[in-house]
C-alpha positions as CSV (number, residue, x, y, z in Angstrom):
1,M,19.7,-5.3,52.9
2,I,18.3,-8.1,50.9
3,I,19.7,-8.4,47.3
4,T,18.1,-11.0,45.1
5,T,17.8,-12.0,41.4
6,T,14.1,-12.9,41.9
7,P,11.4,-10.3,41.3
8,Q,10.0,-10.6,44.8
9,I,11.1,-11.7,48.3
10,E,9.4,-14.6,49.9
11,G,7.7,-13.5,53.1
12,K,8.0,-9.8,52.2
13,K,5.6,-7.4,50.6
14,I,7.0,-4.7,48.3
15,V,5.3,-1.4,49.3
16,E,7.3,1.0,47.3
17,Y,9.5,1.0,44.1
18,K,12.4,3.4,44.4
19,G,13.8,2.9,40.9
20,V,16.5,1.2,39.0
21,V,19.9,1.1,40.7
22,F,23.3,0.3,39.3
23,G,26.8,-0.6,40.4
24,E,29.7,-0.5,38.1
25,V,33.4,-1.4,38.4
26,I,36.1,-1.3,35.7
27,S,39.2,-3.2,36.8
28,G,42.5,-3.5,35.1
29,V,44.7,-6.5,35.2
30,N,48.4,-5.7,35.5
31,F,51.3,-7.1,33.4
32,I,52.4,-9.6,36.0
33,K,48.9,-11.0,36.4
34,D,48.6,-11.2,32.6
35,F,51.9,-12.9,32.3
36,M,51.1,-15.5,35.0
37,A,47.6,-16.1,33.6
38,G,49.2,-16.6,30.2
39,I,51.5,-19.3,31.6
40,R,48.4,-20.9,33.2
41,D,46.6,-20.9,29.8
42,F,49.6,-22.5,28.1
43,V,49.9,-25.4,30.6
44,G,46.2,-25.7,31.2
45,G,44.1,-25.3,34.3
46,R,42.2,-22.5,35.9
47,S,43.6,-19.0,36.3
48,Q,43.2,-18.1,40.0
49,T,44.5,-14.7,39.3
50,Y,41.7,-13.8,36.9
51,E,39.1,-15.6,39.0
52,E,40.1,-13.5,42.1
53,E,40.0,-10.3,40.0
54,L,36.5,-11.3,38.7
55,I,35.3,-12.1,42.2
56,N,36.6,-8.8,43.6
57,A,35.1,-6.7,40.8
58,R,31.7,-8.4,41.2
59,N,31.7,-7.9,44.9
60,N,32.7,-4.2,44.5
61,A,29.9,-3.6,42.0
62,M,27.4,-5.3,44.3
63,E,28.5,-3.1,47.2
64,E,28.2,0.0,45.0
65,M,24.7,-0.9,44.0
66,R,23.8,-1.6,47.7
67,K,25.0,1.8,48.8
68,R,23.1,3.5,46.0
69,A,19.9,1.6,46.9
70,E,20.4,2.6,50.5
71,A,20.9,6.2,49.6
72,M,17.5,6.0,47.8
73,G,15.8,4.8,51.0
74,A,15.5,1.2,49.9
75,D,15.8,-1.8,52.1
76,A,16.1,-4.4,49.2
77,V,17.1,-4.8,45.6
78,V,15.1,-7.2,43.4
79,G,15.6,-8.5,39.9
80,V,19.4,-8.2,40.1
81,D,21.3,-8.8,36.8
82,V,25.1,-9.1,36.5
83,D,26.9,-8.3,33.3
84,Y,30.6,-8.7,32.4
85,E,32.4,-7.0,29.5
86,V,36.0,-6.9,28.4
87,L,37.3,-3.5,27.4
88,G,40.5,-1.8,26.3
89,Q,43.2,-2.6,23.9
90,G,43.9,-6.3,24.1
91,G,41.0,-6.8,26.5
92,G,43.0,-5.6,29.5
93,M,40.1,-4.2,31.4
94,L,37.2,-6.0,33.0
95,M,33.9,-4.2,33.5
96,V,31.3,-5.6,35.8
97,T,27.8,-4.0,35.9
98,V,25.0,-5.0,38.3
99,S,21.5,-3.6,38.2
100,G,18.2,-4.1,39.9
101,T,15.2,-2.4,41.3
102,A,15.5,-0.7,44.7
103,V,12.4,-1.3,46.8
104,V,11.0,-0.9,50.3
105,T,9.5,-3.9,51.9
106,E,7.4,-4.7,55.0
């Protein structure tokens, strides 16, 4: 399945619009990860722990969207948008939402 942020796919013709499709993931970061990230923030540098959590959440949200598009009979998703939010007390939860338009191409 082709998934793209563009409104069309080069070399393909969109023949049917199936509708808007979403993928959502809410991920919590545990105490140990928070503690280690806090140390990293204190001494400087990138937080690999949070980066990995963000990458996993984004990949899972994209996969959820792909599955939903496939269930609608689509073979591609165009116009994909990715949003990130921090939720929960103290910002301990990360929400990643992806959305796009499920389409059929030829």
